[in-house]
C-alpha positions in Angstrom: 7.4 -5.5 1.9 6.0 -1.9 1.8 2.5 -2.1 0.5 1.7 -5.8 2.1 3.1 -5.7 5.7 0.5 -4.9 8.0 -2.3 -5.6 5.1 -2.9 -8.6 6.0 -1.6 -11.8 8.0 2.2 -12.7 6.3 4.1 -15.8 7.8 7.4 -14.1 8.3 9.0 -17.7 8.6 9.0 -18.0 5.2 11.3 -15.3 4.4 15.1 -14.5 6.0 14.7 -10.9 5.6 11.7 -8.8 5.3 12.5 -5.0 4.8 9.5 -2.3 4.2 8.7 1.1 4.6 6.7 2.3 7.0 4.5 5.0 4.6 2.3 2.8 3.1 0.5 0.6 6.1 2.2 1.2 9.4 3.2 4.6 10.3 4.8 8.1 8.3 8.0 7.9 5.8 11.5 7.4 7.6 10.4 4.8 9.6 11.6 1.4 8.5 11.1 -2.1 9.6 13.1 -5.0 9.1 12.7 -8.4 10.2 15.3 -10.9 10.1 16.2 -14.5 10.6 19.5 -14.6 13.4 21.3 -17.0 11.0 20.7 -14.3 7.7 21.8 -11.8 10.0 25.0 -13.7 11.4 26.1 -14.6 7.6 26.0 -10.8 6.9 28.9 -8.6 5.4 31.4 -7.3 8.3 33.2 -5.8 5.2 30.7 -3.0 5.1 30.7 0.1 7.6 28.9 -0.9 10.8 25.9 1.2 10.6 24.7 -0.8 7.4 25.2 -4.2 8.8 21.3 -5.0 9.8 23.2 -7.7 12.5 24.3 -4.8 14.2 20.6 -3.2 14.4 19.6 -6.6 15.8 22.4 -6.7 18.3 21.5 -3.4 19.5 17.8 -4.0 19.8 17.3 -1.3 16.8 19.2 1.2 18.9 22.4 1.7 16.8 21.6 4.9 16.4 19.0 8.0 17.9 16.0 6.4 16.2 13.1 8.7 14.8 11.0 8.4 18.3 8.0 10.6 16.6 7.7 8.3 13.7 7.8 5.1 16.3 4.9 7.0 18.2 2.8 7.0 15.4 3.6 3.4 14.6 2.9 2.7 18.3 -0.6 4.3 17.6 -1.5 2.6 14.5 -0.5 -0.7 15.8 -3.3 -0.2 18.8 -5.6 0.7 16.1 -5.5 -2.3 14.2 -5.6 -4.4 17.3 -8.7 -2.1 18.2 -10.5 -3.3 14.9 -9.5 -7.1 15.1 -6.1 -7.0 14.6 -4.4 -8.4 11.1 -7.2 -10.4 10.2 -9.9 -7.8 10.4 -7.6 -5.6 8.4 -7.1 -8.3 5.7 -11.0 -8.2 5.5 -11.4 -4.4 5.1 -8.5 -4.3 2.6 -10.0 -7.3 0.2 -13.4 -5.4 0.6 -12.1 -2.2 -1.0 -10.3 -3.7 -3.5 -13.7 -6.0 -4.4 -15.8 -2.8 -4.5 -13.1 -0.8 -6.6 -12.2 -3.9 -9.2 -16.2 -4.6 -9.3 -17.0 -1.1 -10.7 -14.1 -1.0 -12.7 -15.1 -4.7 -14.3 -18.4 -3.4 -14.4 -17.4 -1.7 -17.5 -14.8 -3.3 -19.4 -14.9 -1.3 -22.5 -14.2 1.8 -20.3 -12.0 0.5 -17.9 -9.4 -1.8 -18.3 -7.5 -3.4 -15.7 -4.4 -4.6 -17.2 -3.6 -7.4 -14.5 -5.2 -10.9 -14.5 -7.8 -11.1 -12.1 -6.0 -13.6 -10.0 -2.7 -11.1 -9.6 -4.4 -7.9 -8.6 -3.3 -6.1 -5.9 -5.4 -5.5 -3.0 -3.5 -2.8 -2.1 -2.8 -0.6 -5.6 -5.6 -1.0 -8.2 -4.3 0.1 -11.7 -6.2 0.6 -14.7 -6.6 2.5 -17.8 -9.0 4.1 -19.8 -9.8 4.5 -23.6 -7.3 7.2 -24.4 -4.9 9.3 -22.2 -6.7 12.5 -22.9 -9.9 10.6 -20.7 -7.2 9.6 -18.2 -6.1 13.0 -17.6 -9.5 14.4 -17.3 -10.7 11.9 -14.7 -7.6 12.7 -12.5 -8.8 16.9 -13.1 -12.4 16.1 -11.9 -11.2 13.6 -9.0 -9.2 16.2 -8.0 -11.9 19.0 -8.4 -13.6 16.7 -5.6 -10.9 16.1 -3.4 -9.5 12.7 -4.4 -6.1 13.1 -5.0 -2.9 10.7 -6.0 -4.8 8.8 -8.6 -2.5 9.5 -11.7 -0.6 6.6 -12.4 3.3 6.3 -12.2 5.5 8.6 -14.6 7.1 5.5 -16.1 3.6 3.1 -16.9 0.7 6.0 -16.8 -3.0 5.3 -16.5 -4.3 5.1 -13.0 -3.5 3.7 -9.8 -5.6 3.8 -6.9 -3.8 3.4 -3.5 -6.1 1.4 -1.0 -3.5 1.2 1.9 -5.2 0.6 5.6 -5.8 4.1 6.1 -8.2 4.5 3.4 -11.2 4.6 4.8 -14.3 2.0 2.9 -16.4 5.2 2.6 -13.8 6.5 0.4 -13.8 3.6 -1.6 -17.6 3.8 -2.7 -17.0 7.5 -3.3 -14.9 6.8 -5.7 -16.5 3.9 -7.2 -19.5 6.1 -7.9 -17.3 8.9 -9.3 -16.1 6.5 -11.5 -19.4 5.3 -12.9 -20.5 8.5 -13.2 -17.5 9.6 -15.3 -17.9 6.2 -17.7 -21.7 7.6 -18.1 -20.9 10.6 -19.3 -17.7 10.5 -21.2 -18.2 6.4 -22.7 
């Protein structure tokens, strides 16, 4: 759940085990969050090294080895920030607003920006889309970079454009991106 954890309220009771890298919405890379039901952890394999047994971590209060203290300190700061802005309900509303803003800009120009994901299945965290040609996608990435908008090139295996809207992304940044996308479509469409 690396992209979803702390992006919205999640009913953890629906899962036996949740694994999430912190680097998307919680804190720096290198910190991992694991949430496991006690009965699930008790059923875990015992024929693997102790360090790979989630039950061993739970029994040791997550102190089976030396934890990444600076990363955990940053997680604490992120949790304080989330609480200060109204908790997960406020984060969810903020993230939905950012996603709706970006999808609306893309959907307003369907001949130029194509979202390959059905509207009901679209992610609020990672928005993917294509342009009419790969050359235009490369141009968009270059021009965005010139405006200090980085990291939007699509995944190396699928191409296209990918915009991540994780918790730390400010709504103003999304509005700046949508203005740029509208301008880019007018100039290149």
